C-alpha positions as CSV (number, residue, x, y, z in Angstrom):
1,M,0.0,0.0,-0.1
2,Y,2.8,2.3,0.9
3,D,4.4,2.0,-2.5
4,W,1.1,2.2,-4.3
5,L,0.3,5.5,-2.5
6,T,3.8,6.8,-3.1
7,S,3.5,6.0,-6.7
8,L,0.4,8.7,-6.9
9,M,2.5,11.6,-5.5
10,P,3.9,13.2,-8.7
11,A,0.3,13.5,-10.0
12,G,-0.9,14.9,-6.8
13,I,1.8,17.5,-6.7
14,A,0.8,18.4,-10.4
15,F,-2.9,18.7,-9.3
16,I,-2.2,20.8,-6.2
17,L,0.0,23.2,-8.6
18,A,-2.8,23.6,-11.0
19,V,-5.2,24.3,-8.2
20,Q,-3.0,26.8,-7.1
21,R,-2.9,28.5,-10.1
22,W,-6.3,30.1,-9.4
23,A,-5.0,31.3,-5.9
24,N,-5.9,35.1,-4.6
25,P,-6.2,36.5,-1.4
26,F,-10.2,35.8,-1.4
27,L,-9.6,32.3,-1.9
28,D,-6.7,31.8,0.6
29,Q,-8.9,33.2,3.5
30,L,-12.0,31.1,2.3
31,F,-9.9,27.8,2.6
32,L,-7.9,28.9,5.6
33,T,-11.3,29.5,7.2
34,A,-12.6,26.1,6.2
35,T,-9.7,24.2,7.3
36,Y,-9.9,25.9,10.6
37,L,-13.4,24.0,11.0
38,G,-11.1,20.6,11.5
39,T,-9.0,21.9,14.4
40,A,-9.1,21.4,18.0
41,T,-9.4,25.2,18.5
42,F,-13.1,24.8,16.9
43,L,-14.1,21.6,17.7
44,I,-13.5,21.7,21.6
45,P,-15.8,24.8,21.8
46,M,-18.4,23.5,19.5
47,V,-18.9,20.1,21.4
48,A,-19.0,22.1,24.8
49,F,-21.6,24.1,23.3
50,V,-23.6,21.3,22.1
51,F,-23.5,19.6,25.5
52,W,-24.0,22.3,27.8
53,C,-26.6,24.6,25.6
54,V,-28.3,22.2,23.1
55,D,-28.5,18.5,23.9
56,R,-26.4,16.2,26.4
57,R,-26.6,13.0,24.5
58,I,-25.6,14.5,21.0
59,G,-22.9,16.5,22.6
60,Q,-21.2,13.4,24.4
61,N,-21.5,11.4,21.5
62,L,-19.6,14.0,19.2
63,A,-17.1,14.3,21.9
64,Y,-16.3,10.4,21.7
65,L,-16.7,10.1,17.8
66,I,-14.3,13.0,17.4
67,L,-11.9,11.4,19.9
68,V,-12.1,7.8,18.5
69,S,-11.7,9.4,14.7
70,D,-8.6,11.5,15.9
71,Y,-6.9,8.4,17.4
72,I,-7.5,6.2,14.5
73,N,-6.3,8.8,12.2
74,A,-3.0,9.6,14.0
75,F,-2.5,5.7,14.6
76,L,-2.8,5.2,10.7
77,K,-0.6,8.2,9.8
78,N,2.2,7.2,12.3
79,T,2.0,3.6,11.1
80,L,2.3,4.6,7.5
81,R,4.5,7.6,7.7
82,L,3.8,9.1,4.4
83,P,5.1,12.2,3.5
84,R,3.4,15.6,2.8
85,P,3.5,17.7,-0.5
86,A,7.0,19.5,-1.0
87,G,8.3,20.7,-4.0
88,E,9.3,24.0,-6.1
89,G,6.4,26.4,-6.5
90,L,4.1,24.8,-4.1
91,R,2.7,27.2,-1.5
92,V,1.9,25.8,2.2
93,L,-0.5,28.4,3.9
94,R,-0.5,26.4,7.0
95,P,2.5,24.2,7.6
96,E,1.9,20.7,9.5
97,T,4.3,18.5,11.1
98,S,2.5,15.1,11.0
99,P,2.7,12.5,8.2
100,G,0.1,13.2,5.5
101,F,-2.1,10.0,4.7
102,P,-5.0,10.0,5.8
103,S,-6.3,13.6,6.0
104,G,-7.7,14.1,9.5
105,H,-9.6,17.3,8.4
106,A,-11.4,15.4,5.7
107,Q,-12.1,12.2,7.9
108,E,-13.2,14.5,11.1
109,A,-15.3,16.8,8.9
110,V,-17.3,13.8,7.7
111,A,-17.5,12.1,11.1
112,V,-18.5,15.5,13.0
113,W,-21.0,17.3,10.4
114,G,-22.1,13.8,8.9
115,Y,-23.3,12.9,12.6
116,L,-25.0,16.1,13.1
117,A,-26.8,15.8,9.9
118,A,-28.0,12.2,10.8
119,E,-29.1,13.6,14.1
120,I,-31.1,16.7,12.7
121,R,-32.7,14.2,9.7
122,R,-33.5,17.4,7.5
123,P,-32.5,17.7,3.9
124,L,-31.0,21.3,4.3
125,A,-28.9,19.7,7.4
126,W,-27.4,17.1,4.9
127,A,-26.9,19.8,2.3
128,L,-24.9,22.1,4.7
129,A,-22.8,19.3,5.9
130,C,-21.8,18.3,2.4
131,V,-20.8,21.8,1.5
132,I,-18.8,21.9,4.6
133,I,-17.2,18.8,4.1
134,L,-16.3,19.4,0.5
135,L,-14.9,23.1,1.6
136,V,-12.8,21.5,4.6
137,S,-11.5,18.6,2.2
138,F,-10.6,20.7,-0.8
139,S,-8.7,23.3,1.7
140,R,-6.2,20.8,2.5
141,I,-5.5,20.6,-1.2
142,Y,-5.5,24.5,-1.8
143,I,-3.4,25.1,1.2
144,G,-0.7,22.6,0.2
145,V,-0.6,20.3,3.1
146,H,-2.2,17.2,1.5
147,F,-2.3,15.2,-1.8
148,P,-5.6,14.3,-3.3
149,H,-5.4,10.8,-2.3
150,D,-4.5,11.6,1.6
151,V,-8.0,13.7,1.6
152,I,-10.0,10.7,-0.4
153,G,-8.6,8.4,2.1
154,G,-9.7,10.6,5.0
155,L,-13.2,10.9,3.5
156,L,-13.6,7.2,2.9
157,L,-12.2,6.6,6.5
158,G,-14.6,9.2,7.9
159,I,-17.4,7.4,6.3
160,V,-16.6,4.0,7.6
161,I,-16.2,5.4,11.1
162,L,-19.5,7.2,11.0
163,W,-21.4,4.3,9.5
164,I,-20.0,2.0,12.5
165,Y,-20.7,4.7,15.1
166,L,-24.1,5.5,14.2
167,R,-24.8,1.5,14.5
168,V,-23.1,1.0,17.7
169,A,-23.0,4.4,19.7
170,S,-26.7,3.7,21.6
171,A,-26.0,0.1,22.2
172,L,-22.6,0.7,23.8
173,A,-24.1,3.6,25.9
174,A,-26.7,1.5,27.4
175,Q,-24.3,-1.2,28.3
176,W,-21.7,1.4,29.8
177,W,-24.6,3.0,32.1
178,G,-25.5,-0.7,33.2
179,L,-22.2,-1.3,34.7
180,P,-21.1,-0.8,38.4
181,T,-19.7,2.6,38.7
182,R,-16.5,1.2,40.0
183,I,-16.1,-0.9,36.9
184,Q,-16.8,2.2,34.7
185,V,-13.7,4.1,36.5
186,I,-11.5,1.2,35.9
187,L,-12.5,1.1,32.2
188,A,-12.4,5.0,31.9
189,V,-9.0,5.2,33.2
190,G,-7.5,1.9,31.8
191,I,-8.6,1.8,28.4
192,P,-7.2,5.6,27.4
193,L,-3.8,4.5,29.1
194,I,-3.5,1.4,27.1
195,L,-4.5,3.1,24.0
196,W,-1.8,5.9,24.7
197,L,1.2,3.5,25.3
198,A,0.1,1.2,22.1
199,H,0.1,4.3,19.9
200,P,3.0,4.1,17.7
201,A,6.0,6.6,18.2
202,E,4.9,10.2,16.7
203,Q,6.6,11.3,13.6
204,V,7.3,15.1,13.6
205,T,8.6,16.9,10.7
206,M,10.2,20.5,11.3
207,S,12.5,22.2,8.8
208,G,12.9,19.1,6.9
209,E,14.2,17.3,10.0
210,V,12.2,13.9,11.2
211,T,12.1,13.2,14.4
212,L,10.3,10.0,16.1
213,L,8.8,10.7,19.7
214,Y,7.5,8.1,22.0
215,P,4.9,8.2,23.7
216,S,2.8,9.9,21.2
217,A,1.9,13.7,22.2
218,A,-1.2,13.7,20.0
219,A,-2.4,10.4,21.6
220,A,-1.8,11.9,25.1
221,R,-4.4,14.6,24.1
222,D,-7.0,12.5,22.5
223,M,-6.6,9.8,25.3
224,G,-6.5,12.6,28.0
225,F,-9.6,13.9,26.8
226,L,-11.4,10.5,26.4
227,M,-10.3,9.6,30.3
228,G,-11.0,13.4,31.5
229,I,-14.6,13.4,29.7
230,S,-15.4,9.8,30.7
231,L,-14.5,10.3,34.4
232,G,-16.5,13.7,34.1
233,L,-19.9,12.1,32.8
234,I,-19.5,9.4,35.5
235,A,-19.5,12.1,38.2
236,E,-22.0,14.4,36.5
237,R,-24.3,11.7,36.2
238,R,-23.9,10.5,39.7
239,W,-23.9,14.0,41.6
240,V,-25.0,16.8,39.1
241,R,-27.4,15.7,36.3
242,F,-28.0,19.2,35.0
243,Q,-31.1,19.7,32.4
244,V,-29.9,21.7,29.4
245,Q,-33.5,23.0,28.7
246,A,-33.5,26.8,29.9
247,P,-33.9,30.3,28.8
248,W,-31.6,31.4,25.8
249,W,-29.8,33.9,28.3
250,Q,-29.2,31.1,30.7
251,R,-27.5,29.1,28.2
252,T,-25.5,31.8,26.8
253,L,-24.2,32.4,30.1
254,R,-23.3,28.7,30.6
255,F,-21.5,28.8,27.3
256,V,-19.3,32.0,28.3
257,L,-18.8,30.7,32.1
258,G,-18.1,27.1,30.8
259,S,-15.7,28.4,28.3
260,L,-13.7,30.1,30.8
261,I,-13.3,27.3,33.0
262,V,-12.4,25.1,29.9
263,V,-9.7,27.5,28.8
264,L,-8.3,27.8,32.3
265,F,-7.6,24.1,32.4
266,W,-6.9,23.6,28.6
267,Q,-4.4,26.7,28.3
268,G,-3.6,27.8,31.9
269,P,-1.2,24.8,32.8
270,K,1.0,25.7,29.8
271,L,2.0,29.0,31.4
272,I,3.5,27.0,34.1
273,I,5.0,24.2,32.5
274,P,8.9,24.8,31.6
275,E,9.5,24.3,27.9
276,E,12.7,22.6,28.4
277,V,11.2,19.5,30.3
278,G,11.8,16.4,28.4
279,H,9.5,14.6,26.1
280,L,8.3,11.9,28.4
281,L,7.5,14.2,31.3
282,A,5.7,16.8,28.7
283,S,3.7,13.9,27.2
284,V,2.7,12.9,30.8
285,L,2.0,16.4,31.7
286,R,-0.1,16.8,28.4
287,L,-2.2,13.9,29.5
288,L,-2.8,15.2,32.7
289,R,-4.0,18.6,31.3
290,Y,-6.5,17.1,28.9
291,I,-7.8,14.8,31.7
292,L,-8.4,17.9,33.7
293,T,-10.0,19.7,30.8
294,G,-12.3,16.9,30.0
295,I,-13.5,16.5,33.7
296,A,-13.9,20.3,33.8
297,A,-16.1,20.3,30.7
298,M,-18.4,17.4,31.8
299,W,-18.4,17.7,35.6
300,W,-17.2,20.8,37.1
301,A,-18.6,23.3,34.4
302,P,-22.4,21.5,34.8
303,W,-22.0,21.6,38.7
304,L,-21.2,25.2,38.6
305,F,-24.3,26.0,36.5
306,V,-26.5,24.2,38.7
307,R,-24.9,26.1,41.7
308,L,-25.7,29.4,40.1
309,G,-28.9,28.8,38.8
310,L,-28.2,28.6,35.3
311,A,-29.3,25.1,35.2
312,Q,-31.7,22.6,37.0
313,S,-30.9,19.1,38.0
314,E,-33.0,16.1,36.9
315,P,-34.7,14.7,39.9
316,T,-33.5,11.5,41.4
317,L,-35.6,8.6,41.6
318,T,-36.0,9.1,45.5
319,D,-37.1,12.6,44.5
320,Q,-39.7,11.5,42.0
321,R,-41.2,9.2,44.8
322,R,-41.8,12.2,47.6
């Protein structure tokens, strides 16, 4: 497979150069904006907004779908380790350091926007999802960071992941919440740790120099989030059980306040972690930072919403019997 994909690269470079002949400032900004829709900086606030302000189930399903998709993508990239486009005359508007195949942006665009369209079940939602998927996918070629076969591979993988997820998510959730709490906690901690350590060494390319790093920092982010979100949901379900339904102004305040809390744990620790620490310690600290971010998003923020009167708690079985 590696040899076949590398044989497609010369034709891929020719295609990218042909596309970039049409480049202009408007298209540059359009496709840089489109590619932003596939970044963590956009996806994390979007998932938080859906969970806090729109629908709990859809929000948590989106979170798990993104993390599973991202882990699979990074695993494949760092197993195949195929290069990204490079060559004379090629414009790279947003440099990347990871291997190229498959395109994570194309893959997650299908998973995220396809899942939302499947939940909304309206023709307009599917049309909008298709437009976003096409824009995000084509943006990766236009800005010079992916070959066409990278994008096609990402689209196909995204379709497979979404198809499987839509068929198993509800059944897995029902089985999960039927487990004893202690088993949930053990699995919530154990599975992400195993997946983090099982991830291949991460290839990073900077200034033409290739470095292999283990354990993977990308997997530390994804599995830290997975652990934090799972632990946060267990705790929130046991002690908070906030309700999404509320006037629009309360939901708006939730998003503002919750975003501040998440940013505090997501970006705040970077201010105190020394830059010169070794890779192993940096990966462990990254894992812990994202664990705390996931717990903050799923537990501490909803707890604060209820305490401040921005959300109500669902009544327990005991409350209903009174």
